[in-house]
C-alpha positions as CSV (number, residue, x, y, z in Angstrom):
1,X,-23.7,22.5,2.9
2,X,-21.6,19.6,4.7
3,X,-17.6,19.5,3.9
4,X,-15.5,16.3,5.5
5,X,-11.7,16.7,5.7
6,X,-9.4,13.6,5.7
7,X,-5.7,14.3,6.7
8,X,-2.7,11.9,6.1
9,X,0.9,12.3,7.1
10,X,2.5,14.9,9.4
11,X,1.4,17.4,12.0
12,X,2.1,20.1,9.7
13,X,-0.5,18.9,7.5
14,X,-2.8,18.4,10.5
15,X,-2.4,22.2,11.1
16,X,-3.0,23.0,7.3
17,X,-6.3,20.9,7.6
18,X,-7.3,22.9,10.6
19,X,-6.9,26.1,8.6
20,X,-9.0,25.0,5.6
21,X,-11.8,23.8,8.1
22,X,-11.4,27.3,9.7
23,X,-12.0,29.0,6.6
24,X,-14.6,26.9,5.2
25,X,-16.7,27.2,8.6
26,X,-16.4,30.9,8.1
27,X,-18.1,30.7,4.9
28,X,-21.1,29.0,6.6
29,X,-20.0,25.3,5.5
30,X,-20.6,22.6,8.1
31,X,-17.6,20.4,8.9
32,X,-18.4,16.7,9.4
33,X,-16.2,13.5,10.2
34,X,-14.6,11.9,7.1
35,X,-16.7,8.9,7.3
36,X,-20.1,10.7,7.1
37,X,-21.7,11.9,4.3
38,X,-20.7,15.2,2.8
39,X,-21.2,17.4,-0.2
40,X,-17.5,17.8,-0.7
41,X,-14.4,15.9,0.8
42,X,-11.1,17.5,1.1
43,X,-8.2,14.9,1.0
44,X,-5.0,16.3,2.5
45,X,-2.3,13.9,1.2
46,X,1.0,12.8,2.2
47,X,3.9,11.0,-0.3
48,X,6.5,10.1,2.2
49,X,6.2,6.5,1.1
50,X,4.7,4.6,-1.7
51,X,2.4,3.7,1.3
52,X,1.3,7.0,1.8
53,X,0.5,7.3,-1.7
54,X,-2.0,4.5,-1.6
55,X,-3.5,5.6,1.3
56,X,-4.1,8.9,-0.3
57,X,-5.7,7.6,-3.2
58,X,-7.8,5.1,-0.9
59,X,-9.2,8.0,0.8
60,X,-10.6,9.3,-2.4
61,X,-12.2,5.8,-3.2
62,X,-13.8,5.3,0.6
63,X,-15.0,9.2,0.3
64,X,-16.9,8.4,-3.2
65,X,-18.3,5.0,-1.4
66,X,-20.2,7.3,0.8
67,X,-21.5,9.8,-1.7
68,X,-20.6,9.0,-5.1
69,X,-21.8,12.8,-6.0
70,X,-19.6,14.4,-3.8
71,X,-16.9,17.0,-5.0
72,X,-13.5,15.9,-4.2
73,X,-10.6,17.9,-3.8
74,X,-7.1,16.3,-3.7
75,X,-4.3,18.6,-2.1
76,X,-1.1,18.3,0.3
77,X,2.2,16.8,-0.7
78,X,1.0,13.9,-3.0
79,X,-0.9,16.3,-4.9
80,X,1.6,19.2,-5.2
81,X,4.7,16.4,-6.5
82,X,2.5,14.6,-9.1
83,X,-0.5,16.7,-10.3
84,X,-1.0,15.0,-13.7
85,X,-0.7,11.4,-12.2
86,X,-3.4,11.9,-9.4
87,X,-5.5,13.9,-11.9
88,X,-6.2,10.5,-13.5
89,X,-7.7,9.1,-10.1
90,X,-11.3,8.2,-11.0
91,X,-13.7,10.3,-9.2
92,X,-11.2,13.1,-8.4
93,X,-12.5,16.6,-9.4
94,X,-9.9,19.3,-8.2
95,X,-6.2,18.9,-7.6
96,X,-5.0,21.6,-5.5
97,X,-1.3,22.8,-4.7
98,X,0.2,23.0,-1.3
99,X,0.7,26.9,-1.8
100,X,-3.0,27.3,-2.7
101,X,-4.8,25.5,0.4
102,X,-6.0,28.6,1.7
103,X,-8.1,29.3,-1.5
104,X,-10.2,26.2,-0.5
105,X,-13.3,27.9,0.8
106,X,-13.2,30.2,-2.4
107,X,-12.9,27.0,-4.4
108,X,-15.8,24.9,-3.1
109,X,-18.0,28.0,-3.1
110,X,-17.1,28.6,-6.7
111,X,-18.1,24.9,-7.5
112,X,-21.1,24.3,-5.4
113,X,-22.8,27.6,-4.6
114,X,-22.5,29.2,-8.2
115,X,-26.3,29.4,-9.5
116,X,-25.2,30.6,-12.8
117,X,-22.7,27.6,-13.4
118,X,-23.8,24.5,-11.7
119,X,-21.4,22.1,-10.8
120,X,-21.9,18.4,-11.8
121,X,-19.8,14.9,-11.4
122,X,-18.0,13.8,-14.3
123,X,-15.8,16.8,-16.0
124,X,-12.1,16.8,-16.5
125,X,-10.0,17.1,-13.1
126,X,-9.1,20.6,-12.6
127,X,-5.5,21.5,-11.6
128,X,-4.9,24.4,-9.7
129,X,-1.1,24.7,-8.9
130,X,1.1,27.8,-8.0
131,X,4.7,27.8,-8.1
132,X,5.8,26.7,-4.6
133,X,9.5,27.5,-5.5
134,X,8.5,31.2,-6.1
135,X,9.9,33.5,-3.4
136,X,6.6,33.6,-1.1
137,X,5.3,34.9,2.1
138,X,4.5,32.8,5.0
139,X,0.4,32.6,5.1
140,X,-1.4,31.3,8.1
141,X,-4.6,32.1,10.0
142,X,-5.7,31.4,13.5
143,X,-7.3,28.1,14.0
144,X,-9.6,27.4,16.9
145,X,-10.5,24.1,16.2
146,X,-8.4,20.9,15.2
147,X,-10.7,18.0,14.3
148,X,-12.1,17.6,17.7
149,X,-8.4,17.2,18.9
150,X,-7.4,18.0,22.7
151,X,-4.0,19.5,21.0
152,X,-3.4,22.6,19.0
153,X,-0.9,22.3,16.2
154,X,0.7,25.6,15.4
155,X,2.8,26.0,12.1
156,X,5.6,28.2,12.8
157,X,7.8,27.5,9.8
158,X,7.3,25.3,6.5
159,X,9.5,24.3,3.4
160,X,13.1,22.8,3.8
161,X,16.6,24.1,2.5
162,X,18.2,20.6,3.1
163,X,18.8,18.2,0.3
164,X,18.5,14.7,1.6
165,X,18.7,12.4,-1.4
166,X,15.4,10.2,-0.1
167,X,13.4,13.2,0.4
168,X,10.3,14.8,-1.5
169,X,10.0,17.6,0.8
170,X,11.8,20.4,-1.1
171,X,9.9,19.7,-3.7
172,X,6.4,19.5,-2.1
173,X,6.8,22.2,0.1
174,X,9.6,24.5,-1.3
175,X,12.1,26.8,0.4
176,X,12.1,27.3,4.2
177,X,10.2,30.3,5.2
178,X,8.9,31.4,8.8
179,X,5.9,32.9,10.3
180,X,6.8,36.2,12.1
181,X,7.3,36.0,16.1
182,X,4.3,38.4,16.5
183,X,2.0,36.3,14.7
184,X,3.1,32.9,16.2
185,X,2.5,34.3,19.9
186,X,-0.8,35.7,18.9
187,X,-1.9,32.2,17.1
188,X,-0.6,30.1,20.1
189,X,-2.4,32.7,22.5
190,X,-5.6,32.3,20.5
191,X,-5.6,28.2,20.8
192,X,-4.6,28.8,24.7
193,X,-7.6,31.0,25.1
194,X,-9.8,28.5,22.8
195,X,-9.3,26.0,25.8
196,X,-6.4,23.9,24.6
197,X,-4.1,22.5,27.3
198,X,-1.6,21.5,25.0
199,X,0.3,23.4,22.0
200,X,2.7,21.6,19.3
201,X,5.0,23.5,17.4
202,X,5.2,22.1,14.0
203,X,7.2,22.8,10.6
204,X,8.6,20.9,8.1
205,X,12.1,21.7,9.2
206,X,11.0,23.1,12.6
207,X,14.6,24.0,14.1
208,X,15.4,26.2,11.2
209,X,12.7,28.6,12.1
210,X,13.9,32.1,12.3
211,X,17.2,31.7,10.4
212,X,15.7,33.7,7.2
213,X,15.1,36.6,10.1
214,X,18.2,36.1,11.9
215,X,16.7,35.1,15.1
216,X,17.1,31.6,16.7
217,X,14.1,29.1,17.5
218,X,15.1,28.7,21.1
219,X,14.2,32.3,21.7
220,X,10.7,31.7,20.2
221,X,10.2,28.8,22.4
222,X,11.2,31.2,25.5
223,X,8.7,33.7,24.5
224,X,5.9,31.1,24.2
225,X,6.2,29.4,27.6
226,X,5.9,32.5,29.0
227,X,2.3,33.2,27.5
228,X,-0.4,33.2,30.1
229,X,-2.9,30.3,30.6
230,X,-3.1,26.5,31.9
231,X,-1.0,24.7,29.1
232,X,1.7,22.9,28.1
233,X,4.1,23.2,24.7
234,X,5.4,20.3,22.8
235,X,8.1,20.3,20.0
236,X,7.3,18.2,16.8
237,X,10.4,16.5,15.1
238,X,13.3,18.8,15.3
239,X,16.7,17.8,13.6
240,X,19.6,17.4,15.5
241,X,22.0,20.1,14.3
242,X,19.2,22.5,15.0
243,X,19.1,21.7,18.8
244,X,21.1,24.4,20.7
245,X,22.1,24.6,24.6
246,X,19.5,27.4,25.2
247,X,16.8,24.9,23.8
248,X,18.1,22.0,26.0
249,X,18.2,24.3,28.9
250,X,14.9,25.5,28.3
251,X,13.2,22.2,28.5
252,X,15.4,21.3,31.4
253,X,14.3,24.4,33.2
254,X,10.4,24.9,32.2
255,X,7.6,23.2,34.0
256,X,5.4,23.5,30.9
257,X,7.7,22.7,28.2
258,X,7.4,18.9,27.6
259,X,10.5,16.8,28.3
260,X,10.3,15.3,25.2
261,X,12.6,15.6,21.8
262,X,11.8,13.8,18.6
263,X,15.2,13.8,17.1
264,X,15.3,12.1,13.6
265,X,18.6,9.8,13.1
266,X,17.5,7.8,9.9
267,X,21.0,5.7,10.2
268,X,23.7,5.2,12.6
269,X,26.3,4.7,9.8
270,X,28.3,7.5,8.5
271,X,28.7,6.2,4.9
272,X,24.8,5.8,4.6
273,X,24.3,9.3,6.4
274,X,26.6,10.8,3.9
275,X,24.7,9.0,0.9
276,X,21.5,10.2,2.5
277,X,23.0,13.8,2.3
278,X,22.2,14.5,6.1
279,X,23.9,17.3,7.4
280,X,25.4,15.4,10.4
281,X,27.3,12.1,11.2
282,X,27.1,9.6,13.8
283,X,29.4,11.3,16.5
284,X,27.5,14.5,16.2
285,X,24.2,12.7,16.5
286,X,25.6,11.1,19.6
287,X,26.7,14.4,21.1
288,X,23.4,16.3,20.8
289,X,21.6,13.3,22.2
290,X,24.0,12.9,25.3
291,X,23.8,16.6,25.8
292,X,20.0,16.5,26.0
293,X,19.8,13.2,28.0
294,X,22.4,14.4,30.4
295,X,20.4,17.9,31.1
296,X,17.0,17.0,30.8
297,X,15.5,14.7,33.6
298,X,13.4,11.9,32.4
299,X,13.7,13.0,28.7
300,X,11.3,11.0,26.5
301,X,13.4,10.5,23.2
302,X,12.3,9.4,19.9
303,X,13.7,9.0,16.6
304,X,13.0,8.2,12.9
305,X,15.1,5.4,11.1
306,X,15.4,4.0,7.8
307,X,16.2,0.3,7.1
308,X,17.3,-0.8,3.7
309,X,18.6,2.4,2.3
310,X,20.3,1.5,-1.3
311,X,23.9,0.1,-0.6
312,X,23.2,-0.7,3.1
313,X,25.5,-3.7,4.2
314,X,24.8,-5.9,7.2
315,X,27.8,-4.2,8.8
316,X,26.3,-0.8,8.3
317,X,22.7,-2.0,9.4
318,X,24.8,-3.2,12.4
319,X,26.3,0.1,13.2
320,X,22.7,1.7,13.3
321,X,21.6,-1.4,15.2
322,X,24.4,-0.8,17.9
323,X,23.7,3.0,18.2
324,X,20.3,2.5,18.9
325,X,21.2,-0.2,21.4
326,X,23.3,2.2,23.4
327,X,21.1,5.4,23.2
328,X,18.2,5.8,25.9
329,X,15.2,6.2,23.3
330,X,11.8,5.8,24.6
331,X,10.4,4.9,21.2
332,X,11.1,4.8,17.4
333,X,9.5,4.8,14.0
334,X,11.2,2.4,11.9
335,X,10.8,2.7,8.2
336,X,11.7,0.4,5.4
337,X,13.2,2.7,2.5
338,X,10.8,3.4,-0.2
339,X,11.9,4.8,-3.4
340,X,10.6,8.1,-4.4
341,X,10.5,9.2,-7.9
342,X,12.4,12.6,-8.7
343,X,14.9,12.0,-5.7
344,X,18.6,11.5,-6.2
345,X,18.0,8.2,-4.1
346,X,15.8,6.7,-6.8
347,X,18.9,6.5,-9.1
348,X,21.0,4.8,-6.8
349,X,21.8,1.1,-7.5
350,X,22.6,-1.5,-5.0
351,X,18.7,-1.8,-4.0
352,X,18.3,-3.9,-0.9
353,X,16.2,-7.0,-1.4
354,X,12.5,-6.8,0.1
355,X,13.0,-9.6,2.2
356,X,16.2,-8.1,4.0
357,X,14.3,-4.9,4.4
358,X,11.5,-6.4,6.3
359,X,14.1,-8.7,8.4
360,X,16.0,-5.4,9.7
361,X,12.7,-3.5,10.1
362,X,11.6,-6.4,12.4
363,X,14.8,-6.5,14.3
364,X,14.6,-2.6,15.2
365,X,11.1,-2.7,15.8
366,X,11.6,-5.6,18.3
367,X,14.5,-3.5,19.9
368,X,12.4,-0.3,20.2
369,X,9.7,-2.2,21.9
370,X,12.4,-3.4,24.4
371,X,13.8,-0.2,24.8
372,X,10.3,1.7,25.4
373,X,9.3,-1.0,28.0
374,X,12.7,-0.3,29.8
375,X,12.1,3.4,29.7
376,X,8.6,3.3,30.8
377,X,9.4,0.9,33.8
378,X,11.4,3.6,35.3
379,X,8.3,5.5,35.9
380,X,6.4,2.8,37.7
381,X,4.7,4.3,40.6
382,X,5.6,7.8,39.8
383,X,3.0,10.6,39.3
384,X,3.2,12.3,36.1
385,X,1.0,15.1,34.4
386,X,-1.3,13.4,31.6
387,X,-3.4,15.2,29.1
388,X,-6.7,13.5,28.5
389,X,-8.0,13.2,25.1
390,X,-11.5,13.7,23.9
391,X,-11.5,10.1,22.3
392,X,-11.4,6.9,24.8
393,X,-9.2,3.9,24.1
394,X,-11.0,1.5,21.4
395,X,-9.9,-1.4,23.2
396,X,-10.5,-1.0,26.7
397,X,-13.0,2.0,26.8
398,X,-10.7,4.0,29.5
399,X,-9.5,7.3,29.1
400,X,-6.6,7.8,27.3
401,X,-3.5,10.5,26.8
402,X,0.3,11.3,27.1
403,X,2.5,12.2,30.1
404,X,4.8,15.3,29.3
405,X,7.7,13.1,28.1
406,X,5.2,11.2,25.9
407,X,4.3,8.0,27.6
408,X,0.9,7.0,26.2
409,X,-1.3,6.2,29.4
410,X,-5.1,4.6,29.8
411,X,-6.9,5.0,33.1
412,X,-10.5,4.6,34.2
413,X,-12.5,8.1,34.6
414,X,-15.4,10.3,33.9
415,X,-16.0,12.1,30.6
416,X,-15.3,15.2,32.8
417,X,-11.9,14.5,32.8
418,X,-11.3,14.8,29.2
419,X,-9.3,17.7,27.8
420,X,-7.5,18.4,31.2
421,X,-4.0,18.0,32.5
422,X,-4.3,15.6,35.3
423,X,-1.7,14.0,37.8
424,X,-1.7,10.5,37.3
425,X,0.2,7.7,39.2
426,X,1.6,5.2,36.6
427,X,0.3,1.9,38.1
428,X,0.7,-1.1,35.6
429,X,3.5,-0.9,32.8
430,X,3.7,-3.4,30.0
431,X,4.9,-3.5,26.4
432,X,1.3,-3.0,25.2
433,X,0.2,-0.4,27.4
434,X,0.8,1.8,30.5
435,X,-2.2,2.0,33.1
436,X,-2.5,4.4,35.9
437,X,-5.0,6.2,38.2
438,X,-6.0,9.8,39.0
439,X,-4.4,11.1,42.4
């Protein structure tokens, strides 16, 4: 039988999907692309914004358009937060909680391979939802296939103990828990031995790994980069207060640890940061970034920014714009604030009108594009190591990949170069793309 998995949202979700696919393959199911006809579709959802919710619901509709009789399982953060609501989605068969994802193979076997109780479309939606807030043990399995990707995503931590007023993650993922150092090292080595050239460490609050074990995240990274093989390590998003001097030193001194940090900012105004319940202020963010930039040559620096948070004045927005202006970002993810039910901020008054949000978003997006171009131009004519991906660029048909400091690059070349770390000279740089050639 054929199973298709559709993933929305973060890299942790991508790892969760890879785990589910591994379990399904072990039970003899064939994994196919989400655009192909399958006997079951597993939708791994995201609920960061209203748009994420919409995209998750749309994935159900698209799957049923391919096969109206397919079993459809809805899991992930949207399913976890609103099980009763999503159970009303037409054509949905099972709502599966985040803590229950590793039961996916048993669930589908029970539904589709039980001759004594044949399954048919049309019954009430079943909700399978464990209490994610109960004390639990970190569960993960080794993964050797990530939906055809050239990068392995290794989940080392999940959950979050912060209480940001706009965020639903605590309710969707529960308290912060960490995998053991030994298991992480084993899983990373398995990925390297399976041929992955880049390993990305992921978590809901990545830098808090080990706090429940009196260990530090930087010490884990130090052990990972010492593993044997031809590979490099990339860190996914990490909050500013979890970046210590040891981690910065490691990135600056370790060849196979990518010179790239994605440090969420959200706002550059202290009053807004306080209203968001972020655990840092503007000055602390500045200090962390300056320490990193001054120590790490060519650092690729990214951030998340929210515009239009309730009560954000023009002056407070200008504080954010000015902070972005003075910092050497290589890219930004700019979001317009999206109210989420069940969060503290959902009750806040003084909502910013939609047209103002859109204008502020455009202002920061334009600034981000300018800063990205300025950053990339510093590398014109330089040789950088690029991991070439399995999928070619859709517009040019050229190979594509990223440098260690996360510059996207396209180049002409044969398929034999795919899934290889290749020295590339960056020859042509514009706002829209960076083109190089193999040296």
